[in-house]
Rosetta silent file (secondary structure, phi, psi, omega in degrees, C-alpha in Angstrom):
SEQUENCE: MRTYRVMFFKTLINSYGKVFEVCQRTIDVSSARNTDHAVKQAKRRFEQCENINDWRLHADYFQVDALSAPPDAIRATECRTPASDRSPQSASAPAYGMVITPITSGAPASRVGQSNR
SCORE:     score description
SCORE:     0.000 S_00000001
   1 L     0.000  142.352  179.498    0.000    0.000    0.000 S_00000001
   2 E   -93.478  163.195  174.226    1.155    3.516   -0.815 S_00000001
   3 E  -104.726  135.325 -178.705    1.048    6.610    1.328 S_00000001
   4 E  -122.582  145.278  173.135   -0.878    9.604    0.041 S_00000001
   5 E  -111.978  121.592  179.929   -0.962   13.225    1.182 S_00000001
   6 E  -112.466  122.188 -178.613   -4.312   14.945    0.668 S_00000001
   7 E  -112.415  130.491 -179.233   -4.361   18.742    1.035 S_00000001
   8 E  -103.702  130.288 -174.811   -7.623   20.652    1.349 S_00000001
   9 E  -123.494  148.138  172.087   -7.734   24.237    0.036 S_00000001
  10 E  -118.196  136.663  177.778  -10.105   27.191    0.243 S_00000001
  11 E   -97.177  124.592 -177.914   -9.975   29.929   -2.415 S_00000001
  12 E  -126.542  155.623  176.217  -10.245   33.450   -0.992 S_00000001
  13 E  -121.969  128.812  179.717  -10.140   36.959   -2.433 S_00000001
  14 L   -82.567 -179.781 -175.640   -8.633   39.815   -0.413 S_00000001
  15 L   -67.738  -13.120  177.183   -9.917   43.392   -0.337 S_00000001
  16 L   -95.689    1.126  179.472   -7.673   44.275   -3.306 S_00000001
  17 L    86.778    6.726  179.255   -9.191   41.536   -5.471 S_00000001
  18 L   -80.878  134.017 -177.424   -6.139   39.249   -5.294 S_00000001
  19 E   -92.215  136.166  179.338   -7.013   35.535   -5.262 S_00000001
  20 E  -129.771  147.987  168.821   -5.317   33.191   -2.763 S_00000001
  21 E   -99.569  127.640  179.998   -5.325   29.463   -2.121 S_00000001
  22 E  -116.404  119.816  177.985   -5.421   28.756    1.613 S_00000001
  23 E   -74.535  116.751 -179.183   -4.445   25.287    2.820 S_00000001
  24 E   -83.144  -40.752 -178.700   -7.017   24.349    5.459 S_00000001
  25 E  -165.566  147.443  175.006   -5.560   20.994    6.456 S_00000001
  26 E  -117.488  129.536 -178.780   -3.139   18.331    5.225 S_00000001
  27 E  -125.993  128.315  175.617   -3.920   14.672    5.914 S_00000001
  28 E   -96.802  132.797  179.738   -1.564   11.756    5.276 S_00000001
  29 E  -120.909  116.711 -175.844   -3.204    8.405    4.517 S_00000001
  30 E  -107.217   -4.490 -175.911   -0.928    5.367    4.750 S_00000001
  31 E  -113.991   28.264 -177.533   -3.458    2.526    4.606 S_00000001
  32 E   -97.339  141.298  178.117   -5.060    3.181    1.216 S_00000001
  33 L   -74.881  -32.750 -178.815   -5.102    0.679   -1.645 S_00000001
  34 L  -155.817 -178.237 -176.596   -5.253    3.425   -4.276 S_00000001
  35 H   -61.601  -41.980 -178.641   -5.833    7.149   -4.773 S_00000001
  36 H   -61.894  -42.256  177.733   -9.636    6.881   -4.617 S_00000001
  37 H   -66.462  -37.665  178.052   -9.549    5.112   -1.255 S_00000001
  38 H   -62.130  -42.540  179.682   -7.045    7.667    0.054 S_00000001
  39 H   -63.433  -45.301  179.727   -9.356   10.515   -0.962 S_00000001
  40 H   -60.449  -45.642  179.386  -12.369    8.901    0.730 S_00000001
  41 H   -63.854  -43.303 -178.497  -10.421    8.345    3.965 S_00000001
  42 H   -65.096  -41.743  177.832   -8.976   11.861    3.920 S_00000001
  43 H   -59.869  -44.900 -179.968  -12.400   13.440    3.341 S_00000001
  44 H   -62.746  -43.986  179.209  -13.839   11.494    6.276 S_00000001
  45 H   -68.075  -37.383  176.885  -10.926   12.476    8.561 S_00000001
  46 H   -60.748  -46.161  179.227  -11.133   16.120    7.430 S_00000001
  47 H   -61.830  -39.909  177.714  -14.830   16.183    8.303 S_00000001
  48 H   -66.286  -46.007 -179.209  -14.108   14.666   11.723 S_00000001
  49 H   -63.914  -38.351 -178.305  -11.269   17.088   12.473 S_00000001
  50 H   -87.248   -6.684 -179.559  -13.315   20.101   11.375 S_00000001
  51 L    58.036   50.595  179.522  -16.470   18.766   13.086 S_00000001
  52 L  -132.861  165.573 -179.379  -18.585   19.142    9.932 S_00000001
  53 L   -92.895  -19.450 -177.427  -20.779   16.825    7.834 S_00000001
  54 L  -141.478  124.567 -176.175  -19.383   17.773    4.407 S_00000001
  55 H   -58.193  -26.944 -177.089  -15.758   18.679    3.620 S_00000001
  56 H   -69.389   -9.792  175.643  -16.954   21.268    1.063 S_00000001
  57 H   -70.114  -29.777 -177.112  -18.140   23.515    3.910 S_00000001
  58 L  -117.330   -1.456 -179.819  -14.506   24.367    4.778 S_00000001
  59 L  -146.388  150.606  178.417  -12.664   23.659    1.504 S_00000001
  60 L   -96.737  -30.696 -179.865  -13.254   24.256   -2.201 S_00000001
  61 E  -158.509  171.050  177.718  -10.959   21.562   -3.579 S_00000001
  62 E  -133.755  161.466  177.998   -8.264   19.074   -2.642 S_00000001
  63 E  -129.136  137.309 -178.123   -4.943   17.957   -4.061 S_00000001
  64 E  -117.047  130.314  175.105   -3.563   14.415   -3.798 S_00000001
  65 E  -124.644  133.758  172.669    0.132   13.505   -3.863 S_00000001
  66 E   -83.945  128.121 -177.947    1.547    9.971   -3.721 S_00000001
  67 E   -99.466  146.938 -179.154    4.479    9.913   -1.285 S_00000001
  68 L   -98.469  -13.152 -179.548    7.530    7.714   -1.693 S_00000001
  69 L   -73.670  151.133  176.424    8.679    7.768    1.946 S_00000001
  70 L   -64.625  148.950 -176.640    7.726    4.855    4.208 S_00000001
  71 H   -54.916  -32.280 -179.074    4.605    5.518    6.334 S_00000001
  72 H   -67.231  -24.799 -177.691    6.621    5.532    9.595 S_00000001
  73 H   -87.503   -5.003 -176.279    8.675    8.486    8.353 S_00000001
  74 L  -112.377  134.953  175.642    5.594   10.589    7.566 S_00000001
  75 L  -127.519  150.310 -178.262    3.452   12.325   10.117 S_00000001
  76 L   -67.158  142.066  179.040    0.262   14.284    9.597 S_00000001
  77 L  -131.905  162.462  175.264    0.620   18.037    9.500 S_00000001
  78 L  -120.216  139.437  175.032   -1.708   20.991    9.374 S_00000001
  79 L   -79.087  -32.172 -177.676   -1.202   24.044    7.208 S_00000001
  80 L   -88.978  125.449  178.322   -3.374   26.171    9.466 S_00000001
  81 L  -120.201  144.215  178.916   -1.764   27.032   12.780 S_00000001
  82 L   -61.065  139.431 -179.220   -3.350   28.972   15.636 S_00000001
  83 H   -61.787  -28.777 -178.808   -2.289   32.615   15.662 S_00000001
  84 H   -68.737  -20.544  179.195   -1.491   32.318   19.380 S_00000001
  85 H   -84.416   -5.130 -177.613    1.312   29.820   18.598 S_00000001
  86 L   -88.467  165.311  170.635    3.108   32.325   16.384 S_00000001
  87 L   -72.116  169.584 -179.888    5.689   34.891   17.242 S_00000001
  88 L   -51.342  143.544 -175.890    4.392   38.493   17.434 S_00000001
  89 L   -58.614  133.265  174.259    2.690   39.547   14.220 S_00000001
  90 L  -109.011  173.842 -178.317    5.003   41.040   11.656 S_00000001
  91 L   -63.392  -29.306 -177.450    4.054   43.036    8.598 S_00000001
  92 L   -92.295   -6.120 -177.938    4.378   39.936    6.406 S_00000001
  93 L   -76.668  129.764  179.396    2.440   37.564    8.680 S_00000001
  94 L   -71.262  155.246  179.483   -1.020   36.721    7.330 S_00000001
  95 H   -70.004  156.994  175.200   -4.093   37.328    9.471 S_00000001
  96 H    63.982   14.142  175.568   -5.787   34.506   11.410 S_00000001
  97 H    68.939   25.405 -178.877   -2.645   32.355   11.453 S_00000001
  98 L   -97.723  147.415  172.895   -3.207   30.957    7.965 S_00000001
  99 L   -88.180  121.638 -175.514   -0.551   30.065    5.457 S_00000001
 100 E  -119.523  129.712  177.077   -1.469   31.923    2.264 S_00000001
 101 E  -128.907  138.228  179.167    0.067   31.320   -1.132 S_00000001
 102 E   -65.263  148.997  176.768   -0.887   33.065   -4.391 S_00000001
 103 L   -71.480  135.222  176.761   -2.561   30.957   -7.084 S_00000001
 104 L   -92.386  160.002 -176.607   -0.198   30.044   -9.887 S_00000001
 105 L   -72.118  -28.530 -178.996   -1.281   30.103  -13.508 S_00000001
 106 L   -90.794  154.871  177.750   -0.558   26.406  -14.100 S_00000001
 107 L   -77.654  149.281  176.886   -2.509   23.492  -12.651 S_00000001
 108 L   -59.156  151.886 -177.144   -0.802   21.333   -9.999 S_00000001
 109 L   -70.613  -23.911 -177.635    0.970   18.286  -11.381 S_00000001
 110 L   -95.335  176.401 -178.588   -1.055   15.919   -9.204 S_00000001
 111 E   -66.589  136.891 -179.900   -4.743   15.081   -9.192 S_00000001
 112 E  -124.739  131.692  177.176   -7.018   17.870   -7.989 S_00000001
 113 E  -102.834  137.673 -179.075  -10.613   17.407   -6.774 S_00000001
 114 E  -110.571  148.401  170.535  -13.117   20.230   -7.108 S_00000001
 115 L   -75.468  144.507 -178.746  -16.217   20.965   -5.112 S_00000001
 116 L   -99.288   31.830  179.481  -19.358   20.884   -7.267 S_00000001
 117 L   -86.368    0.000    0.000  -21.030   23.870   -5.624 S_00000001
């Protein structure tokens, strides 16, 4: 079985009209037979972690990457960190403790799932 990393993203627009992808959560799945099973498991875990019934309430799409490292060497991480765990806010630190990256013009190399809303 392969290990997969599933990242859930929300698309936001700031007050200047600039579009950003915000990683809501990253979930590693090490017990999946294939990509489809990894996605199903990750969606279920995302919903449990966020305490919601549908992953699309907190994310617009997801990205799946197959990892080559053994499962023991990989640990689950979150892109969103509480603002209280950060050092004092600097001019470049994003609000609400979120990691924000601008959208690139090209599509990610891996499989991307879209919300159908």
